[in-house]
C-alpha positions in Angstrom: 14.8 6.9 -2.1 14.7 3.5 0.0 11.9 1.7 -0.6 9.8 0.8 2.7 6.4 -1.4 2.5 5.9 -2.3 6.1 5.8 -0.5 9.2 4.6 -1.1 12.9 3.0 2.0 14.1 1.7 2.6 18.0 -1.3 4.9 17.7 -3.5 6.8 19.9 -6.4 9.2 19.5 -6.5 12.3 22.1 -7.8 12.3 25.5 -11.3 14.3 25.9 -10.4 17.6 28.3 -11.8 17.8 31.9 -14.8 19.5 33.0 -14.2 22.6 35.2 -15.3 23.2 38.4 -15.9 27.1 38.8 -18.5 29.5 40.4 -19.5 33.1 39.6 -17.7 35.6 41.5 -18.7 39.2 41.1 -19.4 42.1 43.1 -22.8 42.4 44.8 -23.6 38.8 43.7 -22.9 36.6 46.3 -24.6 33.6 45.2 -23.5 33.6 41.2 -24.1 29.8 40.6 -21.7 27.4 38.9 -20.1 28.5 35.7 -17.5 25.6 34.8 -17.0 25.1 30.9 -17.1 21.7 29.5 -13.6 20.1 28.2 -12.9 19.7 24.4 -13.1 16.7 22.5 -10.0 14.7 21.8 -8.2 14.7 18.3 -9.0 11.8 15.9 -6.3 9.5 14.3 -7.1 9.6 10.5 -5.4 7.9 7.6 -5.2 9.3 4.3 -4.3 7.7 0.8 -2.1 9.9 -1.5 -0.6 9.6 -4.9 2.4 11.8 -3.7 3.6 9.0 -1.6 5.3 5.6 -3.0 6.7 4.3 0.3 6.4 4.3 3.9 9.7 5.7 4.6 8.3 8.9 6.5 6.5 6.4 9.2 9.6 4.2 9.8 11.1 6.6 12.1 7.9 8.1 13.6 6.3 4.8 15.0 4.2 6.6 17.8 1.6 8.8 16.6 -0.6 10.5 18.7 -3.8 13.0 18.0 -3.9 16.1 20.4 -5.7 16.0 23.5 -8.9 18.0 24.2 -8.3 21.2 26.1 -9.8 21.6 29.7 -13.0 23.5 30.3 -12.4 27.0 32.3 -14.8 29.4 34.4 -17.2 31.8 32.6 -18.5 29.2 31.0 -15.6 28.6 28.5 -15.5 25.2 27.0 -12.1 24.2 26.2 -11.0 23.5 22.3 -11.4 20.5 20.5 -7.8 18.3 20.1 -6.5 18.8 16.5 -7.1 15.7 14.6 -4.2 13.6 13.5 -3.9 12.7 9.5 -1.6 10.4 8.6 -0.7 10.4 5.1 0.2 6.9 3.5 0.8 5.6 -0.4 -2.2 4.5 -2.2 -2.6 0.7 -2.0 -1.8 0.5 1.9 -3.4 -2.1 3.8 -3.8 -1.2 7.6 -4.1 -4.6 10.1 -4.3 -4.7 13.7 -0.7 -5.9 15.0 -2.0 -7.9 17.5 -4.7 -10.2 16.1 -4.2 -9.5 12.3 -7.3 -8.4 11.6 -7.8 -6.2 8.5 -9.0 -2.6 9.6 -8.9 -0.6 6.2 -7.4 -0.9 2.7 -6.8 2.7 1.0 -6.7 1.9 -2.8 -8.0 5.4 -4.2 -6.4 8.7 -3.9 -7.8 11.2 -1.3 -9.7 8.2 0.5 -9.8 8.6 4.3 -10.8 6.6 7.3 -11.1 7.7 10.8 -9.5 4.7 12.6 -9.2 6.0 16.2 -12.0 8.3 17.9 -11.0 10.9 19.9 -12.2 10.7 23.6 -15.5 13.1 24.4 -14.5 15.9 26.8 -16.1 16.1 30.5 -19.0 18.4 31.2 -18.2 21.5 33.7 -20.4 21.7 36.7 -22.6 24.4 35.2 -24.0 21.2 33.4 -24.9 19.8 37.0 -26.9 22.7 38.3 -30.5 21.6 39.5 -33.2 23.1 41.4 -32.1 20.9 44.3 -28.5 21.3 44.0 -27.6 25.0 43.0 -24.0 24.6 43.5 -22.1 21.3 42.3 -18.6 21.0 43.1 -18.1 18.2 40.8 -17.4 18.0 37.0 -16.6 15.0 34.5 -13.2 14.1 33.7 -12.5 13.6 29.8 -12.8 10.5 28.3 -9.9 8.5 27.5 -8.7 8.1 23.7 -8.2 5.0 22.1 -4.9 2.9 21.4 -3.9 0.4 19.1 -0.7 -1.2 17.6 -1.2 -1.3 13.7 1.0 -2.9 11.0 1.0 -1.1 7.9 1.4 -2.9 4.5 1.8 -1.4 1.2 0.6 -3.0 -2.0 1.6 -1.5 -4.9 -1.3 -0.5 -7.6 -0.2 -1.4 -10.8 -2.1 -2.8 -13.9 0.6 -5.2 -15.1 3.1 -6.8 -12.8 6.2 -8.1 -14.6 7.7 -11.4 -13.1 10.5 -14.0 -13.7 13.7 -15.2 -12.4 16.5 -13.0 -11.6 18.0 -11.2 -14.5 15.0 -12.3 -16.7 14.8 -8.7 -18.3 12.1 -6.9 -16.4 13.6 -3.7 -15.5 15.1 -3.7 -19.1 11.8 -4.0 -20.5 10.3 -1.3 -18.1 12.8 1.0 -18.8 12.2 0.7 -22.4 8.4 1.2 -22.2 8.0 3.7 -19.5 10.2 6.8 -17.9 11.4 4.4 -15.0 14.9 3.9 -14.8 15.5 1.1 -12.6 19.2 -0.6 -12.3 20.3 -2.8 -15.2 23.2 -5.0 -15.1 24.1 -8.3 -16.1 23.8 -10.0 -12.6 21.2 -11.8 -10.6 19.3 -9.7 -8.1 19.8 -6.0 -9.9 16.7 -5.0 -8.7 16.1 -5.0 -4.9 12.9 -3.0 -4.7 9.8 -2.8 -6.6 9.7 0.2 -9.2 6.6 1.7 -10.8 6.4 3.0 -14.6 3.7 4.6 -16.7 3.5 3.3 -20.0 2.0 5.2 -22.6 -0.1 3.5 -25.3 -2.1 4.4 -28.3 -5.2 6.8 -28.3 -3.7 8.7 -25.2 -4.2 5.8 -23.1 -1.6 4.6 -20.4 -1.2 1.8 -17.8 0.9 1.3 -14.9 3.8 -1.3 -15.0 5.4 -2.7 -11.7 9.0 -4.2 -11.6 9.0 -6.8 -9.0 12.7 -8.6 -7.9 13.2 -11.8 -9.2 12.0 -15.1 -7.4 13.6 -18.5 -7.4 12.6 -21.7 -6.5 12.5 -22.0 -2.6 11.6 -18.5 -2.0 8.7 -19.6 0.1 11.2 -21.1 2.3 13.4 -17.8 2.5 15.6 -18.3 -0.6 16.9 -15.4 -2.5 14.7 -12.2 -1.6 12.0 -14.8 -0.5 8.0 -13.9 -0.8 8.5 -10.4 0.6 7.6 -8.7 -2.8 5.1 -11.0 -4.2 2.2 -9.2 -2.3 2.6 -6.4 -5.0 1.6 -8.7 -7.8 -1.7 -9.2 -6.0 -3.3 -5.8 -7.0 -2.1 -6.5 -10.6 -4.5 -6.9 -13.1 -2.7 -9.3 -15.2 1.0 -10.6 -15.1 3.9 -10.2 -17.8 5.9 -13.7 -17.2 9.6 -12.8 -18.6 11.4 -16.2 -19.5 15.1 -15.7 -20.4 15.8 -18.3 -23.7 19.4 -17.1 -24.1 20.9 -19.7 -22.0 19.5 -22.6 -24.2 20.6 -25.6 -24.2 22.7 -25.7 -21.2 20.2 -24.2 -18.7 16.4 -24.9 -18.7 13.9 -22.1 -19.1 11.0 -24.1 -19.1 12.0 -25.5 -15.7 12.5 -22.0 -14.5 9.0 -21.2 -15.8 7.1 -23.7 -13.7 9.4 -23.2 -10.6 8.1 -19.6 -10.7 4.7 -20.5 -11.0 5.0 -22.7 -8.2 6.3 -20.4 -5.9 3.2 -17.8 -6.7 0.9 -21.0 -6.0 2.9 -21.2 -3.1 2.3 -18.1 -2.0 -1.4 -17.6 -2.5 -4.1 -19.5 -4.2 -5.4 -16.3 -5.8 -2.2 -15.0 -7.4 -1.1 -18.5 -8.6 -4.4 -18.5 -10.7 -4.0 -14.9 -12.3 -3.9 -14.6 -16.1 -0.7 -14.4 -17.4 1.0 -13.4 -20.8 4.4 -14.9 -21.3 7.5 -12.9 -23.3 10.6 -14.9 -24.5 13.5 -12.2 -23.7 16.8 -11.2 -25.2 16.0 -12.6 -28.6 18.6 -10.1 -30.2 21.3 -12.6 -28.7 22.5 -15.2 -31.2 21.8 -17.9 -28.7 18.4 -16.9 -28.2 17.6 -16.7 -31.8 18.7 -20.0 -32.4 16.7 -21.8 -29.7 13.6 -19.4 -30.2 11.6 -21.9 -32.6 12.7 -24.8 -29.9 11.3 -22.5 -26.8 8.0 -21.5 -28.6 7.3 -25.0 -29.4 7.5 -26.0 -25.9 4.8 -23.5 -24.6 2.7 -24.4 -28.0 2.5 -27.8 -26.7 0.7 -26.5 -23.7 -1.5 -24.1 -25.0 0.4 -21.1 -24.0 1.1 -18.1 -26.4 4.5 -16.3 -26.4 5.7 -13.1 -27.3 9.5 -13.1 -28.4 10.8 -9.5 -27.4 14.3 -7.9 -27.2 14.4 -4.8 -24.7 17.6 -3.8 -26.4 16.4 -3.3 -30.1 12.8 -3.1 -29.3 12.0 -6.0 -31.7 8.5 -7.5 -30.6 7.7 -5.0 -27.8 4.7 -3.2 -29.6 3.2 -6.4 -30.2 3.4 -7.2 -26.5 1.9 -3.9 -25.6 -0.8 -4.9 -27.7 -1.5 -8.1 -26.2 -1.3 -6.1 -22.6 -3.8 -3.5 -23.7 -6.4 -6.2 -25.4 -6.6 -7.6 -22.2 -6.6 -4.8 -20.0 -9.4 -3.1 -21.8 -11.6 -5.8 -23.4 -15.1 -6.4 -22.1 -15.8 -9.5 -20.7 -17.9 -10.5 -23.8 -14.7 -9.9 -26.2 -12.5 -12.9 -26.7 -8.5 -12.6 -26.6 
């Protein structure tokens, strides 16, 4: 399934039905009086979050969304039926903004959460409502109230407890495939992952947490290099970040410079994201070159007060210790230290 995380919609609630102008016409009753019914209200436009969806793909090809209008009133005091509400289902984590002003209108972060974004128009009153002692035969009725219209921008931010980040080909897809049932594409070239993927990681004591694999970013992403900053928004909802650093290229490549470059890109994207807690994992230690440079790499991070977790997604070495560190940060109370 194609991953779509942004879409623009033209939305409208239903117009109210018009009131009816009608008079009672029966044999032997020459002056029956008015009996025009009221129009029905227009349908509301409602957004509902559901965990059964993981992308905004369905809405990409249905960019015009309009609730049903109310039915008009009829004679014999028959009121028009209300228009049906339009319920638009979106993935959990969808942010709804006014496309013109950028104002945030709703943030749907829980399964089943609903919000009435556009109210339907009220139905007009029929002429039976306007009969008085001095005007027993009113020949007018109210038109229905118009519905509301708005251009909306929907942005999906994945709801994950843990977000994986790092340069392309740092081992993010391999790790999530190792610890969960997610099966992202794994290959030995950069930008294998072109869209985020989620995996549920089973932990001890029947606990579990959600991990997100985010496409790699490179230096200059804020200026559009690589995949740019498009997917960094998915890391904003993550409780903690796991920063994967590939040390298999030492001494030719500089993983320390890469680590700092990625963190600079996070800070350029948003101050909040740049300040999120990180766990650093040194990857691909099953490779001889990485094993030889492990002590050197660990020492660089230790000098800067950063604890590291050497892992191999291929053999599973060190993965359990990394999961323990993640779980401790996720579920420790504020009084506990980690």
